[in-house]
C-alpha positions as CSV (number, residue, x, y, z in Angstrom):
1,M,0.0,0.0,0.0
2,L,1.3,3.4,-1.0
3,P,1.0,6.7,1.1
4,G,-2.4,8.1,1.0
5,G,-4.3,4.8,1.6
6,W,-4.4,3.4,-2.0
7,D,-2.4,0.6,-3.9
8,A,-1.4,0.2,-7.4
9,P,-3.5,-3.0,-8.3
10,S,-6.7,-1.3,-7.1
11,F,-6.0,1.8,-9.1
12,I,-5.2,-0.1,-12.3
13,F,-8.3,-2.3,-11.8
14,T,-10.5,0.6,-11.2
15,Y,-9.4,3.0,-14.0
16,G,-7.9,0.4,-16.4
17,A,-11.3,-0.1,-18.2
18,A,-11.6,3.7,-18.9
19,I,-8.0,3.9,-20.1
20,I,-8.5,0.9,-22.5
21,F,-11.8,2.3,-23.8
22,V,-10.2,5.7,-24.7
23,G,-7.2,3.9,-26.3
24,L,-9.4,1.7,-28.4
25,Y,-11.6,4.6,-29.4
26,I,-8.5,6.6,-30.6
27,I,-7.3,3.6,-32.5
28,F,-10.7,3.1,-34.2
29,K,-10.9,6.8,-35.1
30,A,-7.4,6.8,-36.5
31,Y,-8.3,3.7,-38.5
32,E,-11.4,5.3,-39.9
33,V,-9.5,8.5,-40.9
34,L,-6.2,7.0,-42.2
35,V,-7.2,3.6,-43.7
36,Q,-10.9,4.0,-44.7
37,K,-10.4,7.8,-45.6
38,K,-13.5,8.8,-43.8
39,P,-13.8,12.4,-42.5
40,L,-13.3,12.7,-38.7
41,R,-16.6,12.9,-36.9
42,F,-17.4,12.3,-33.2
43,A,-21.1,12.1,-33.5
44,V,-23.8,11.4,-36.2
45,P,-25.6,14.6,-37.2
46,A,-29.2,14.6,-36.4
47,K,-30.2,15.0,-40.1
48,E,-28.6,11.5,-40.9
49,I,-30.4,9.5,-38.2
50,D,-33.1,7.4,-39.7
51,L,-36.1,7.0,-37.4
52,E,-38.6,5.6,-40.0
53,T,-37.0,2.5,-41.5
54,N,-38.4,-0.6,-39.8
55,L,-40.8,1.5,-37.7
56,P,-43.9,-0.7,-38.5
57,Y,-41.9,-3.8,-37.4
58,I,-40.8,-2.2,-34.1
59,E,-44.4,-1.0,-33.4
60,A,-45.6,-4.6,-34.1
61,L,-43.0,-6.0,-31.6
62,T,-44.0,-3.4,-29.1
63,A,-47.7,-4.2,-29.5
64,A,-47.1,-7.9,-29.2
65,S,-45.0,-7.4,-26.1
66,E,-47.6,-5.2,-24.4
67,A,-50.4,-7.6,-25.2
68,Q,-48.3,-10.5,-23.7
69,R,-47.5,-8.4,-20.6
70,A,-51.2,-7.4,-20.2
71,S,-52.4,-11.1,-20.4
72,H,-50.4,-12.0,-17.2
73,E,-51.4,-11.0,-13.6
74,K,-49.2,-8.4,-12.3
75,S,-47.3,-8.9,-9.1
76,K,-46.8,-6.2,-6.5
77,G,-43.3,-5.6,-7.6
78,T,-44.4,-5.2,-11.3
79,K,-47.2,-2.8,-10.3
80,L,-44.7,-0.8,-8.4
81,S,-42.3,-0.8,-11.3
82,D,-45.0,0.3,-13.7
83,F,-46.0,3.1,-11.4
84,L,-42.4,4.4,-11.0
85,F,-41.3,3.9,-14.6
């Protein structure tokens, strides 16, 4: 244990995933720009997001799920969850 009450293995385990994620993100973006010759973008512009393709299919799945859920008797936990969320 080092001064200040922390040790190196705990620090690496705690922050290692974030460091690995940032590193992989930088590598992925560099690959896109240098190899695939795509422009550097950090987000998809709102105008390019497609919200209509497959919408009828998603609505049908949602309706089927809601119908199945309504056919079962709700427990107290499910009622509380439905109330809160």
